[in-house]
N, C-alpha and C positions, 0 to 999 in steps of 0.2 A: 444429494449427497452425504448426508448427514440424517442419520435415523436418531428416530427415539424409541423409549418403549413402547406408544403408543403408535409408531407403526413405519416405513420402509423410508418417506420423505418429510419433511418437516415443513413448516413457513419462515419466511423472513423475520419474522416477529418473533418466533421460537430462536432463532439464531441470535439477536441480538440480546435476548432477554437471559439465553447461555453464557453469551460475552461478560453479562452485567455481572452475573453470579461468579464467574470464574475470578473475575477483577477484581471485585470486592474482596472475594478468598482471599486473593494473592497481596491485597492490600494496594491495588493499584488506584492513585488516585487521577479523576481525568482522562480514562481510558474511555474508548468505547469500539463499541463491535466495528467502526470505520478504522480507530487511528492504527489498528496492525495494518489497516489495506494499502495506509495513506504513508506508512513506515516500507512499506515492502517496494513501493512504487516510487519512494524520492531512493532508495538505497538503489534499486536496480537501475535506474536513470542515473546513478553519482559512478555505477561499479560496468554500464553496458559495452561502453568501448574499448574496455580494456580486455574484453572478448571476441572483440569486430563487431559488435551489434552497434543498433542505433535507436534512438529514442522509437521511432516506428517499431520497434522489437520490445518495447515496453509497453506502447501502445497496445501491440497486440496480446502478449501474456497479461495485462491489465483487463483484455474485453473492454476495448475501448473501442466506438466506430469512430469517434474523431480526436486525432491527435489532441485539441485544444480539452478535452475532458482529462484525459492522461498529465496534461500540463499544470494544470490548477490544483494535481496533487503533489506536484512536486515539492519542495520546499527550494529556496534558495541558499545558498552559501555564499556570502560576500566573500569570505576568504577562499575559495574556489575560483572564484572569480579574479579575483588579486592577482592569484598565481597564474590562473590561464595565461591574462595581459602580460604579465612579467618572463613568459615565457616565448613570446612573439619576437 
């Protein structure tokens, strides 16, 4: 999907290296090539029900074959849990 000056495709390690350079250039600390993916999946999980979707849809967006894999990416939100219980 991502081409470089050396060709039309690139290795996974080259992608990791690009993210490291971009984050370092932007002054981001503690970020990795995977942190953006984790953030996307967490945010998608939080918003998917507002558009009529489910965690299964987030699983498909993430490209995971198992929902358990997707669940490992989703960060919990204790305040959101509390608000859901209060609405019951």
